C-alpha positions in Angstrom: -16.6 17.9 -5.1 -19.0 15.0 -5.7 -22.2 15.2 -3.8 -22.1 13.5 -0.7 -18.4 13.1 -0.8 -17.7 14.9 2.4 -19.8 12.6 4.0 -18.2 9.5 2.3 -14.8 10.9 3.5 -16.2 11.1 7.1 -17.0 7.6 7.0 -13.7 6.6 5.5 -11.6 9.2 8.2 -10.2 6.3 10.4 -9.6 3.7 8.1 -6.0 4.6 6.5 -3.3 2.2 7.4 0.6 2.2 7.1 2.6 -0.7 6.1 2.6 -3.1 8.7 3.9 -6.7 10.0 1.1 -9.2 10.9 1.5 -11.2 14.1 -0.2 -14.3 12.0 1.5 -17.5 12.4 0.7 -21.1 11.2 1.1 -23.8 14.2 0.1 -27.3 13.4 -2.2 -26.4 10.4 -4.1 -23.6 12.6 -3.6 -19.9 12.1 -3.0 -18.2 15.4 -2.3 -14.4 16.0 -5.2 -13.2 13.9 -6.3 -9.8 14.8 -9.7 -8.3 13.9 -10.1 -4.5 14.8 -13.0 -2.5 15.2 -12.7 1.3 14.2 -13.1 4.0 16.9 -15.5 5.7 14.6 -17.8 2.6 14.8 -20.7 2.9 17.5 -20.9 0.1 20.1 -22.8 -3.1 19.1 -22.6 -6.3 20.5 -23.9 -8.0 17.3 -20.7 -7.1 15.5 -18.8 -9.3 17.8 -21.2 -12.2 17.5 -21.3 -11.7 13.5 -17.4 -12.0 13.6 -17.4 -14.9 15.5 -19.8 -16.7 13.4 -18.3 -15.4 10.0 -14.6 -16.8 11.4 -16.3 -20.1 12.5 -17.7 -20.6 9.0 -14.7 -19.5 7.3 -12.4 -22.1 9.0 -14.3 -25.1 8.0 -14.5 -23.7 4.3 -10.8 -22.8 4.4 -10.1 -26.3 5.8 -11.9 -27.9 3.0 -10.5 -25.5 0.2 -6.9 -26.2 1.4 -7.6 -30.0 1.2 -7.2 -30.2 4.9 -4.2 -28.2 5.4 -5.4 -24.6 7.1 -8.0 -23.5 9.6 -8.3 -20.7 12.1 -7.2 -21.6 15.8 -7.0 -18.4 17.5 -8.4 -15.1 16.6 -8.5 -11.8 18.7 -11.2 -9.4 18.2 -10.1 -5.5 19.4 -12.6 -3.3 20.3 -11.9 0.4 20.6 -11.6 2.5 23.9 -14.8 4.3 23.2 -16.6 1.2 24.2 -18.0 0.5 27.7 -15.5 -1.7 29.7 -16.6 -5.2 30.6 -15.2 -8.3 32.6 -14.4 -10.4 29.5 -12.4 -7.7 27.5 -8.7 -8.4 28.2 -5.9 -5.9 28.0 -3.9 -6.2 24.3 -0.6 -7.1 24.4 1.2 -6.1 20.6 -2.5 -6.1 19.3 -3.5 -2.8 17.8 -5.7 -1.3 15.2 -2.7 -0.3 12.9 -1.3 -4.0 12.9 -4.7 -5.8 12.4 -5.3 -8.3 10.0 -9.0 -7.4 9.3 -10.4 -4.0 10.1 -14.1 -3.3 10.8 -14.8 0.3 9.6 -17.2 2.2 7.8 -17.6 2.0 4.1 -14.6 3.2 2.2 -17.0 3.7 -1.2 -20.1 5.8 -1.1 -22.4 3.2 -2.8 -21.6 -0.2 -0.9 -20.3 -2.6 1.3 -17.8 -4.5 -1.0 -15.4 -6.4 1.3 -12.0 -6.1 -0.1 -8.1 -6.5 0.6 -5.6 -3.7 0.5 -3.3 -5.8 -1.7 -0.5 -4.0 -4.0 2.5 -6.1 -3.9 3.8 -8.7 -6.5 2.2 -12.2 -6.9 2.6 -14.1 -3.9 3.2 -11.0 -1.8 1.1 -10.7 1.3 -1.5 -8.1 1.4 -2.0 -5.3 4.1 -5.5 -6.0 5.6 -9.1 -7.0 5.0 -11.7 -4.3 5.5 -15.3 -5.3 6.4 -17.9 -2.8 7.0 -20.3 -3.0 9.9 -23.5 -3.0 7.4 -22.0 -5.8 5.6 -21.6 -8.1 8.9 -24.9 -7.1 10.3 -27.2 -7.5 7.3 -28.3 -10.3 4.7 -25.8 -10.1 1.8 -26.2 -13.7 0.6 -27.7 -12.7 -2.7 -24.7 -10.3 -3.5 -21.7 -12.0 -2.0 -22.9 -15.3 -0.6 -22.3 -16.7 3.0 -19.7 -14.2 5.1 -17.4 -17.2 5.8 -16.8 -17.6 2.1 -16.1 -13.9 1.5 -13.7 -14.1 4.2 -11.7 -17.2 2.7 -11.8 -15.2 -0.5 -10.2 -12.1 1.0 -7.9 -14.2 3.0 -6.2 -15.9 0.0 -5.6 -12.1 -1.0 -4.2 -11.2 2.3 -2.3 -14.2 3.3 -1.0 -15.9 0.0 -1.2 -12.8 -2.6 -3.4 -14.3 -5.2 -5.5 -11.9 -7.3 -9.0 -11.8 -8.5 -10.1 -14.2 -11.4 -12.8 -11.8 -12.6 -12.3 -8.4 -14.2 -15.2 -5.8 -14.3 -13.3 -3.5 -16.8 -13.2 -6.8 -19.3 -15.9 -9.0 -18.5 -15.6 -10.9 -21.7 -13.2 -12.0 -24.1 -12.8 -13.9 -27.4 -11.3 -17.5 -26.9 -8.9 -19.2 -28.8 -12.1 -21.2 -30.2 -13.8 -18.1 -31.6 -16.2 -17.9 -29.0 -17.0 -15.2 -26.6 -16.4 -16.2 -23.0 -17.0 -14.5 -19.6 -13.8 -13.6 -18.0 -13.8 -16.5 -15.1 -12.1 -19.3 -13.9 -13.0 -22.1 -14.2 -14.9 -22.1 -17.5 -16.9 -24.7 -16.0 -19.2 -22.1 -14.5 -22.1 -21.3 -16.9 -24.6 -18.8 -17.0 -26.3 -16.4 -19.4 -25.2 -12.9 -20.9 -27.7 -10.5 -20.8 -28.4 -6.5 -20.8 -30.8 -5.1 -18.1 -33.0 -2.3 -19.4 -35.2 -0.2 -17.2 -37.9 2.3 -18.2 -40.0 4.1 -15.9 -39.4 1.7 -12.9 -39.7 -1.6 -14.8 -36.7 -3.5 -15.7 -36.4 -6.2 -18.2 -33.4 -8.5 -19.9 -32.5 -9.3 -23.2 -29.6 -11.2 -24.6 -26.4 -9.1 -25.4 -25.4 -8.1 -28.7 -22.0 -8.1 -30.4 -20.3 -4.9 -31.0 -19.6 -4.5 -34.7 -16.3 -2.8 -34.1 -14.8 -5.0 -31.5 -16.4 -8.4 -31.9 -17.4 -8.4 -28.0 -20.5 -7.9 -26.2 -21.6 -4.5 -26.1 -20.7 -2.4 -22.8 -23.6 -3.3 -20.6 -23.4 -6.8 -21.1 -23.4 -9.0 -18.1 -22.8 -12.3 -16.9 -25.4 -14.1 -15.0 -24.4 -17.3 -13.5 -26.7 -20.3 -13.1 -27.4 -20.6 -9.5 -27.1 -24.3 -9.4 -23.7 -25.4 -10.7 -21.3 -28.2 -10.6 -18.0 -26.9 -11.2 -16.1 -27.1 -7.9 -14.0 -23.9 -8.7 -12.8 -21.2 -8.3 -13.0 -19.2 -4.9 -11.3 -16.2 -6.5 -14.0 -15.8 -8.9 -17.3 -16.6 -7.4 -17.2 -18.0 -3.9 -20.9 -17.5 -3.6 -21.8 -20.5 -5.6 -22.8 -23.6 -3.6 -20.6 -25.9 -5.8 -17.6 -23.7 -5.5 -15.3 -25.1 -2.7 -11.7 -25.2 -4.5 -9.3 -22.9 -6.0 -8.5 -23.1 -9.5 -5.7 -25.6 -10.3 -3.4 -26.1 -12.9 -5.8 -28.6 -14.9 -8.9 -26.0 -14.6 -7.0 -22.8 -14.6 -8.4 -20.6 -17.4 -5.1 -19.0 -19.0 -7.0 -16.9 -21.4 -8.9 -14.9 -19.1 -7.9 -11.2 -19.1 -7.8 -11.1 -15.3 -5.2 -9.7 -12.7 -4.5 -13.3 -11.8 -3.0 -14.1 -15.1 -1.4 -10.6 -15.3 0.4 -10.6 -12.1 1.4 -14.4 -11.7 2.4 -15.0 -15.3 -0.6 -17.1 -16.1 -0.3 -19.5 -13.1 -3.1 -20.9 -11.4 -4.5 -19.4 -7.7 -3.7 -23.0 -6.5 -0.1 -23.1 -7.6 0.5 -19.9 -6.2 -0.7 -21.1 -3.0 1.3 -24.2 -3.2 4.4 -22.2 -3.4 3.5 -20.1 -0.1 5.7 -20.7 2.9 2.2 -21.9 4.8 1.8 -24.9 2.4 5.6 -25.7 2.3 5.7 -26.0 6.1 2.4 -28.0 6.5 1.0 -31.3 5.7 -2.9 -32.3 5.3 -4.6 -33.7 8.5 -5.0 -36.8 7.7 -8.2 -38.5 9.0 -9.5 -35.3 10.2 -12.9 -34.3 8.6 -13.6 -31.1 10.2 -11.1 -28.7 12.0 -11.5 -27.6 15.7 -13.5 -24.6 16.5 -11.6 -21.2 16.7 -11.0 -19.7 19.9 -11.6 -16.2 20.4 -10.4 -13.5 22.7 -11.9 -10.3 23.2 -9.4 -7.2 23.9 -10.1 -3.6 24.4 -7.8 -0.8 23.3 -6.1 1.2 25.9 -4.6 4.6 26.4 -1.1 5.2 24.3 1.8 4.8 26.6 5.1 6.0 25.1 8.6 6.0 26.8 11.7 7.9 25.1 14.7 6.0 25.8 17.6 8.3 24.4 21.4 7.8 24.2 23.7 10.5 25.7 26.7 8.2 25.5 30.3 9.9 24.7 30.1 9.3 21.0 26.9 11.5 20.8 29.3 14.4 21.2 30.2 13.7 17.3 28.6 15.8 14.5 26.2 17.6 16.9 24.4 14.6 17.5 23.0 15.1 20.8 21.9 18.7 19.8 20.2 17.1 16.8 18.6 14.4 19.0 17.3 16.9 21.5 15.9 19.2 18.8 14.1 16.0 17.0 12.8 14.7 20.6 11.4 18.2 21.5 9.6 18.1 17.9 8.0 14.8 18.8 6.9 15.9 22.3 5.6 19.1 21.2 4.1 18.4 17.7 3.6 14.5 17.1 2.8 12.7 19.9 -1.3 13.0 20.4 -2.8 14.6 23.6 -3.8 12.3 26.3 -1.0 10.0 25.8 1.2 8.9 28.8 4.6 9.7 28.0 8.0 9.3 29.8 11.7 9.8 29.4 14.7 7.9 30.0 18.4 8.5 29.2 21.2 6.3 29.2 24.8 5.6 28.7 26.7 2.7 30.4 23.9 3.5 33.0 20.3 4.4 32.8 18.3 7.1 34.3 14.4 7.7 34.4 14.2 11.3 33.8 10.3 11.5 33.6 7.8 8.9 34.7 4.8 8.8 32.8 2.7 11.7 32.6 -0.4 12.4 30.4 0.0 15.0 27.8 -3.3 17.3 28.2 -1.9 20.8 27.1 0.9 22.7 25.9 2.2 23.4 29.5 3.0 19.6 29.8 5.5 19.2 27.3 8.4 21.6 28.7 8.2 19.5 31.9 9.8 16.4 29.9 11.7 18.7 27.4 13.7 20.2 30.3 15.1 17.1 31.0 16.5 16.2 27.8 20.2 15.7 28.0 22.8 18.5 28.2 26.0 16.6 28.1 27.3 13.4 26.3 29.6 11.0 28.1 30.2 7.5 28.9 29.9 4.1 27.3 26.7 2.5 25.6 24.1 0.0 27.4 21.1 -0.3 25.4 19.6 -3.2 27.6 20.0 -0.9 30.8 18.3 2.0 28.7 15.4 -0.5 27.7 15.1 -2.0 31.3 14.9 1.5 32.6 12.0 2.3 30.2 10.3 -0.7 31.4 10.7 0.5 34.9 9.2 4.0 34.1 6.3 2.3 32.5 5.6 -0.2 35.3 6.3 2.3 38.2 3.7 4.6 36.6 0.9 1.9 37.3 0.9 0.8 33.6 1.8 -2.8 31.9 4.5 -2.9 29.5 2.2 -5.0 27.2 1.0 -3.0 24.4 3.1 0.2 25.6 5.8 1.9 23.1 9.5 2.5 23.6 11.2 5.0 21.1 14.8 3.8 21.3 17.4 6.1 19.7 21.3 5.3 19.7 24.3 5.7 17.9 26.8 3.5 19.5 28.1 -0.1 19.2 26.8 -2.7 22.2 27.9 -6.1 22.0 25.6 -7.0 25.0 22.3 -5.9 23.2 21.1 -9.4 22.9 21.5 -10.2 26.6 17.9 -8.6 27.0 16.2 -10.1 24.0 14.1 -12.7 26.1 13.1 -10.2 28.5 12.1 -7.8 25.4 9.9 -10.4 24.0 8.2 -11.3 27.0 7.5 -7.7 28.0 5.0 -7.4 25.2 6.1 -3.9 24.5 6.6 -2.5 21.0 10.0 -1.0 20.5 10.5 1.4 17.6 14.3 1.9 17.0 16.1 5.0 15.5 19.9 4.2 14.6 21.6 7.3 14.7 25.0 7.2 12.5 26.8 4.4 10.8 28.0 3.1 14.0 24.9 2.1 15.6 24.6 -1.5 17.1 24.1 -3.9 14.2 21.5 -5.9 16.2 19.6 -2.7 17.0 16.5 -3.5 14.3 16.3 -6.9 15.8 14.3 -5.5 18.7 11.9 -3.8 16.0 11.6 -6.9 14.4 10.9 -9.1 17.4 8.1 -6.5 18.8 6.3 -5.4 15.9 7.9 -1.9 15.9 9.0 0.5 13.4 12.8 1.2 12.2 14.6 4.2 11.0 17.9 5.4 10.2 19.3 9.0 10.2 22.5 10.4 9.2 24.2 13.8 9.6 21.2 15.6 8.4 18.8 16.7 11.7 15.6 16.4 9.1 16.2 12.8 8.8 15.8 12.5 12.8 13.1 14.6 12.8 11.3 12.8 9.9 11.9 9.4 12.1 10.1 11.0 15.2 7.4 12.2 12.8 6.6 8.7 11.5 6.2 7.1 15.0 2.4 8.1 15.2 -0.8 6.6 16.8 -1.7 3.2 16.7 -5.3 3.8 17.2 -6.9 4.3 13.9 -7.9 7.9 14.8 -6.4 9.6 11.6 -7.7 13.1 12.6 -5.1 13.0 15.8 -2.1 12.3 13.3 0.5 15.0 12.9 1.4 15.8 9.3 4.6 16.8 7.9 4.2 19.6 5.2 8.2 20.6 4.9 11.3 18.9 6.1 14.1 20.8 4.1 17.9 21.2 4.9 19.4 24.3 3.3 23.2 24.6 3.2 23.5 28.3 3.0 26.5 30.6 2.4 27.3 33.5 4.7 25.1 36.6 4.3 22.9 34.7 1.8 19.0 34.3 1.8 16.8 31.3 0.9 13.0 31.2 0.3 10.5 28.6 0.0 6.9 28.2 -0.1 4.5 25.7 1.8 0.9 25.0 0.6 -1.7 24.7 3.4 -4.9 22.9 2.0 -8.5 23.3 3.4 -8.5 20.0 5.1 -5.7 20.8 7.5 -4.3 23.8 9.9 -5.0 22.7 13.0 -1.7 22.8 15.4 0.5 24.0 12.6 4.3 24.5 13.6 6.8 26.2 11.7 10.4 25.1 12.9 13.8 26.6 11.9 17.2 25.0 13.3 20.8 26.2 12.7 24.2 25.0 13.1 26.2 28.5 13.7 23.6 31.5 14.6 20.1 32.1 14.3 19.2 33.1 10.9 16.9 36.0 10.2 13.3 34.6 9.5 10.4 35.9 7.8 7.1 33.9 7.3 4.0 35.4 5.3 0.6 33.6 5.2 -1.7 33.6 2.1 -3.5 36.7 3.3 -0.3 38.5 3.8 -0.1 38.6 7.4 3.7 38.4 8.2 5.7 36.7 11.2 9.3 37.7 12.0 12.2 36.4 13.9 10.8 37.8 17.2 7.4 35.7 16.8 9.6 32.5 16.8 10.4 31.1 20.1 14.0 30.1 20.9 14.5 26.6 22.8 15.3 27.7 26.5 18.0 24.6 26.3 20.1 26.5 23.7 19.1 23.5 21.2 19.9 25.8 18.4 16.3 25.8 17.4 13.1 28.3 17.1 9.4 27.3 17.0 6.3 29.1 15.8 2.8 27.9 16.3 0.4 29.5 14.2 -2.5 30.7 16.3 -6.2 29.0 15.8 -6.4 27.5 12.5 -3.7 28.3 9.6 -4.9 30.1 6.6 -5.7 28.0 3.4 -3.2 28.9 0.5 0.5 29.2 0.0 2.8 30.2 3.0 6.2 32.0 2.0 9.1 31.7 4.1 12.5 33.4 3.8 15.7 32.7 6.0 18.8 35.1 5.9 22.3 33.9 7.0 23.2 36.7 9.3 26.9 35.3 9.9 29.6 35.4 7.5 30.2 31.7 7.8 28.3 29.2 5.7 25.8 27.2 7.8 23.2 24.4 7.6 19.7 25.5 8.1 16.4 23.2 8.4 12.8 24.3 8.1 10.1 21.7 9.2 6.3 22.4 9.2 3.6 20.2 10.9 0.1 20.3 11.2 -3.1 18.1 11.7 -6.6 18.0 10.2 -8.7 21.1 10.3 -11.8 19.4 11.3 -12.6 15.9 12.9 -15.3 15.2 10.2 -12.9 15.8 7.0 -9.8 13.8 6.7 -6.7 15.2 5.1 -4.5 13.7 2.3 -2.0 11.3 3.8 0.8 9.7 2.6 2.7 6.7 3.8 5.8 4.7 2.5 7.7 1.6 2.9 10.1 -0.6 1.1 9.1 -4.2 0.1 11.3 -5.7 2.5 13.4 -4.9 5.5 16.7 -6.5 4.0 18.0 -6.7 0.7 20.9 -8.5 -1.0 22.6 -6.9 -3.8 21.4 -8.9 -6.8 17.9 -8.8 -5.9 15.9 -5.4 -6.4 13.8 -3.7 -3.9 10.5 -1.9 -4.5 9.4 1.7 -3.2 5.8 2.0 -2.1 4.0 5.1 -1.4 0.4 5.1 -0.7 -1.5 8.5 -1.2 -5.0 8.6 0.1 -7.5 10.9 1.6 -9.6 9.1 4.3 -9.5 5.8 2.6 -10.2 6.7 -1.0 -6.9 6.7 -3.6 -5.5 9.9 -4.7 -4.5 9.8 -8.2 -2.3 12.1 -10.4 0.2 13.2 -7.8 3.7 13.8 -8.2 5.5 11.5 -5.8 9.3 11.4 -5.3 11.3 9.0 -3.0 14.6 9.9 -1.7 16.8 7.0 -0.3 20.3 7.8 1.6 22.8 5.3 2.2 25.1 5.1 5.2 27.7 7.2 3.4 25.4 9.9 2.7 24.8 9.0 -1.0 21.2 10.0 -2.3 19.3 8.4 -4.9 15.9 10.2 -5.8 13.2 8.2 -7.7 10.0 9.6 -9.4 7.2 6.9 -8.2 4.7 5.9 -10.7 1.2 4.8 -10.5 1.0 3.5 -14.2 0.3 -0.3 -13.8 3.9 -1.1 -15.3 7.0 -2.2 -14.1 6.7 -2.6 -10.3 3.2 -1.1 -10.2 0.5 -3.5 -10.0 -2.6 -1.6 -10.8 -2.9 1.8 -12.6 -4.6 4.3 -10.7 -5.0 2.7 -7.5 -3.1 5.5 -5.4 -0.2 3.2 -4.8 2.8 4.8 -6.4 5.7 2.5 -6.9 9.4 1.9 -8.4 12.1 -0.5 -8.3 15.2 0.3 -6.3 18.6 -1.0 -7.5 21.2 1.9 -6.9 23.0 0.1 -4.0 25.9 2.4 -2.8 27.7 0.1 -0.4 26.4 -2.1 2.5 24.7 -1.2 5.6 21.5 0.9 6.6 19.4 3.0 4.2 16.6 5.3 4.8 13.5 6.3 2.8 11.6 9.4 2.4 8.8 10.4 0.3 7.5 13.7 -0.6 4.3 14.1 -2.5 2.8 17.1 -4.2 -0.3 18.0 -6.1 0.1 21.1 -8.3 -2.3 22.8 -10.7 -5.4 20.9 -9.9 -3.8 17.6 -11.6 -5.0 15.3 -8.5 -8.3 13.5 -8.1 -10.3 11.0 -5.8 -10.9 7.4 -7.2 -13.9 5.7 -5.6 -13.0 2.2 -6.6 -11.1 -0.6 -5.1 -9.3 -3.5 -6.1 -9.0 -7.0 -4.8 -12.5 -7.4 -3.9 -15.1 -10.1 -3.4 -17.3 -9.7 -6.7 -20.7 -8.3 -6.4 -22.9 -10.9 -8.2 -25.3 -9.1 -10.6 -27.8 -11.8 -10.2 -28.7 -15.5 -10.6 -30.6 -17.7 -13.2 -32.7 -20.1 -11.5 -34.9 -22.6 -13.3 -34.6 -20.6 -16.5 -35.6 -17.3 -14.8 -33.1 -14.5 -14.4 -33.2 -13.0 -10.8 -31.4 -9.6 -10.7 -29.8 -7.9 -7.8 -29.8 -4.3 -7.4 -27.3 -2.8 -9.8 -23.9 -1.2 -8.9 -23.7 2.7 -9.4 -21.0 3.7 -11.6 -17.7 4.7 -10.0 -16.7 8.3 -10.0 -13.7 10.5 -9.4 -13.6 13.8 -7.6 -11.1 16.6 -7.8 -8.3 17.2 -4.9 -7.1 20.7 -4.3 -3.3 21.2 -4.2 -1.2 19.8 -1.3 2.0 18.9 -0.2 3.0 15.9 2.3 6.2 14.1 3.5 6.4 10.8 4.9 9.2 8.8 6.4 9.4 5.2 5.1 11.6 3.8 7.8 15.0 1.9 7.2 16.4 -1.1 5.5 19.6 -3.2 5.4 21.6 -3.9 2.5 24.4 -6.7 2.2 26.6 -7.9 -0.6 26.7 -4.6 -2.6 30.1 -3.0 -3.9 31.5 -0.8 -1.7 30.8 2.8 -2.4 28.6 2.0 -5.3 31.7 0.6 -7.0 30.9 -1.1 -10.6 30.0 -5.1 -10.8 29.0 -7.1 -13.5 25.4 -6.0 -14.5 22.6 -8.2 -12.8 19.2 -6.6 -13.8 17.4 -7.0 -16.9 15.0 -4.6 -18.2 11.6 -5.0 -16.2 8.7 -7.3 -17.8 6.2 -5.4 -19.9 2.6 -6.2 -18.4 0.5 -3.8 -20.4 0.9 -4.7 -24.0 -2.2 -4.1 -26.0 -2.7 -4.7 -29.8 -5.4 -3.7 -32.3 -5.9 -3.8 -36.0 -5.5 -0.4 -38.0 -6.6 -1.7 -41.4 -4.4 -4.5 -42.6 -1.7 -3.3 -39.8 -1.2 -4.5 -36.3 -0.9 -1.3 -34.0 1.0 -2.1 -30.5 1.2 0.0 -27.3 2.9 -0.8 -24.3 4.7 1.2 -21.4 8.5 1.3 -22.0 10.9 -0.6 -19.5 14.0 0.5 -18.7 17.9 -0.4 -19.0 17.7 -1.7 -15.7 14.0 -2.9 -14.8 12.4 0.4 -14.8 15.2 2.9 -15.2 17.0 4.3 -18.1 16.4 2.9 -21.6 16.5 -0.6 -23.2 18.9 -1.2 -26.2 16.3 -3.1 -28.4 13.0 -5.0 -28.4 12.2 -8.6 -29.5 8.2 -9.0 -30.8 7.0 -12.4 -31.7 3.4 -13.4 -32.8 1.5 -16.3 -33.8 -2.0 -17.2 -34.5 -1.9 -19.8 -31.7 -1.4 -18.5 -28.4 0.1 -21.9 -27.1 3.2 -21.2 -29.6 4.0 -18.2 -27.5 4.6 -20.5 -24.5 7.8 -21.7 -25.9 8.1 -19.7 -29.0 7.8 -22.8 -31.3 6.3 -21.7 -34.8 6.3 -18.1 -34.0 7.1 -15.4 -36.4 9.8 -12.8 -35.4 8.6 -9.3 -36.2 11.1 -6.7 -37.8 12.0 -4.2 -35.3 14.8 -2.4 -36.7 13.1 0.7 -37.1 11.9 0.6 -33.4 14.1 2.6 -30.9 13.2 2.2 -27.3 12.1 5.2 -25.3 12.9 6.1 -21.9 11.5 4.0 -19.1 7.7 4.8 -18.1 7.3 6.4 -21.5 4.3 5.2 -23.9 5.7 3.2 -26.8 3.7 2.8 -30.2 4.9 0.4 -33.3 2.8 -0.5 -36.3 3.6 -3.3 -38.7 1.8 -5.1 -41.6 1.5 -9.1 -40.4 3.5 -11.1 -43.2 0.5 -13.8 -43.5 -3.0 -12.7 -43.0 -5.7 -15.4 -43.1 -9.2 -13.6 -43.4 -12.0 -15.2 -41.9 -15.0 -14.3 -39.7 -12.6 -13.7 -36.8 -8.8 -13.7 -37.5 -6.9 -13.6 -34.3 -3.2 -13.0 -33.6 -1.3 -12.9 -30.4 1.9 -11.0 -29.7 4.3 -10.7 -27.0 7.3 -8.4 -26.4 10.7 -8.7 -24.6 13.2 -6.0 -23.9 17.1 -6.3 -24.0 19.7 -4.1 -22.5 23.1 -3.2 -24.0 24.5 -5.8 -21.4 22.5 -8.4 -23.4 20.3 -9.3 -20.4 16.6 -9.9 -21.5 13.4 -9.4 -19.6 10.8 -12.0 -18.9 8.3 -12.5 -21.5 5.2 -10.2 -21.6 1.7 -10.4 -21.1 0.2 -11.8 -24.3 -1.8 -9.4 -26.4 -4.6 -10.6 -28.8 -5.7 -8.7 -31.6 -9.1 -9.6 -33.5 -9.7 -8.7 -37.0 -13.4 -9.0 -37.0 -16.1 -9.3 -39.9 -19.5 -9.7 -38.4 -21.9 -12.1 -39.8 -24.8 -10.5 -41.6 -27.6 -11.5 -39.0 -25.3 -9.9 -36.3 -24.8 -6.7 -38.3 -28.5 -6.2 -38.8 -29.1 -6.6 -35.1 -27.0 -3.8 -34.2 -29.1 -1.0 -36.1 -30.8 -0.1 -39.0 -28.1 2.4 -40.2 -25.8 -0.6 -41.0 -25.7 -1.7 -44.6 -25.4 -5.5 -44.8 -24.4 -5.7 -48.4 -21.4 -4.0 -48.4 -19.9 -3.3 -45.1 -16.7 -5.1 -43.9 -16.0 -3.9 -40.5 -12.4 -4.1 -39.4 -12.3 -4.2 -35.6 -10.3 -4.8 -32.6 -10.1 -6.8 -29.6 -7.6 -5.9 -26.9 -7.1 -8.9 -24.4 -4.2 -8.3 -22.2 -2.8 -11.0 -20.0 -4.3 -14.0 -21.7 -2.9 -17.3 -23.4 -4.7 -20.6 -24.5 -4.5 -24.1 -22.9 
């Protein structure tokens, strides 16, 4: 493990977030509902609150100017943790919580710094997840390195709210322009400065001009762009917001389409201002004419409260069908026994056409408390369905226990239709409660998810498989930010086993987990014979698994103490002559509060989809807050009719994936199988020591290496190089909730093809002698699935020709047969016309066509440079280079780049 990594992981422990919906809305040009939450691990410090207020106030004015009088911050809530002392000015939160916050304040995600950044992995224009500031960033003087905090906040807000990307690129800080000049990757090109290398010996540092690499024609690897401190260019905030002159986003007129940055790659060479103008915020607002400065923001101080959860469970007559009542009880028992955090207040309500409070709120302190609730789970199903009566009884169970409904959670499960569900929508909205919904079976009320949407709750769908229900309950975890309290799923498997047959399986337990480890087995006919063996050979048998006293057809074993690290092996023998369905569920928690476990979260790109629009599956794998790379991630999507689709998710920077190796695994989903609800489940595995931790983050404010002032270069402390660390083998499961599909052919029926191959975003080009060598990731027949039919490659010596394909050369690709999606493609050809000069450039694009004739969008533009260094440049690079006879053919790979 990298030295100090355990400390780093501890600092990152509480940071992981799941995909969430923001409460932010725009009201008459002012943003309301902004939540800034302080992590429970941050020690109490009132200076943080004051710094946050100053930052937001400064940011509001800067945002107003940058948006040309359209936006400012009107209302901001600051949520402090329960661990801080109570004060009279601290109010009770409503639906505000750490896991739904727009901004989190927590310890560093990186060992070596306090870089502000935004968790952003969607497509161009998609909103990010949240902004992360560290306490150190908020409390120390960062002016030389990041600029004023308010400006930094606006830079990150643009990531978060409008889905724009950075206009710098630390991996490709320079590129060859269409005018044969070397330029820093920036926007706008009006920002000037010096290109230098910092050299240090014996504690003394000097700078010198950058030299050009004789092979590539670019500057040497350690060259850095140092901006002049005093500039005149007004843009851009997404490059260097710290410069005094910068008060705008790059517009269509000033945008640098040549720069090899993420903004150009993801937004197809559009300016940041153009993307912002297409946002719903911009479309629904007008400038505040005659207003020079916005009103000051209003701040509310909130303090997190003890978790309050009430289960509201359907026991109507339809729950008799397909063992639904038994499965619901099995899953509810799992939630109460293994998932909900200790010290939570938990209640229980059951309903049919009437509702009954089975348990008022009680605090869960130890294992003896769970049976007091599970004993009241329903034994029989009968009657109609009144969801509103169930919800209202849930509210009563909460308020009768001296708690407020604001900020409390209700887990609502139903399988039935209810035409009156909308009658309590207003009461639900005004309650301040968060309602998580679980739709069981295809007949659950169609308006059920409206309750989740209007309250910021989660939504799940489960069909006939009991593990689907258990996965749903397992996905409803704490909202406090204390990841060490989170229950983790290691196994969730349904096995259809023939009579007198046996099945076996393995479950890896890594060294970061092992507390509160449970093995649960369920059955449909008869209890199987169970054998479980730990990594040291100790065996547990059927008699060690405790049967449920309510005859729920389940047995549970809690591993004493901390589970052994290594591979656990189980076997199940069906003692009955009849076939039956068995399920194995394994949950655990972190082994230590100071070492975070690997955690997986998943969600779809949206909650609803039309047949002609693709969805994107997202899975995030991290340890603490560090991305985990190299994992095998598989998504299973199930339709209402039980049809399942399995997708391998990729972190390759192609197709739906924004950035390679950022721990976000994605894939397009288009295999719709009828209308209705779909569920998402993700399984993550790391085998044979292939996984590793990444210590770098995307979508962040640029750390400025220094300034040039009055001709003198003033350098900031250097940024240490990022590292990777190995991750031991592990296994995790996560529910990604549910989504609804409409307009799809029934039962997966055939329809005219609507999806083209996905756009190639990683095309690269280089010269190999007199030949051009191209590489890219293969798209599919349907977006990123299957195999395209053929490729079209065009090239020009002027990138502007590729904007409309005028004066372009069509490359002969008759020998190029597309590979399966996700494969690495290689293609080499000799340009028909090659004009040799000191620097000869070619620009290349590619498109894929499927067998239905549908063609992908044009790829990123790759640039290849055939570079012959001038004699004085060659001699400057070293004494061993012969100036007289040497001609060096080089390359420059500039992805995502186009001329004005």
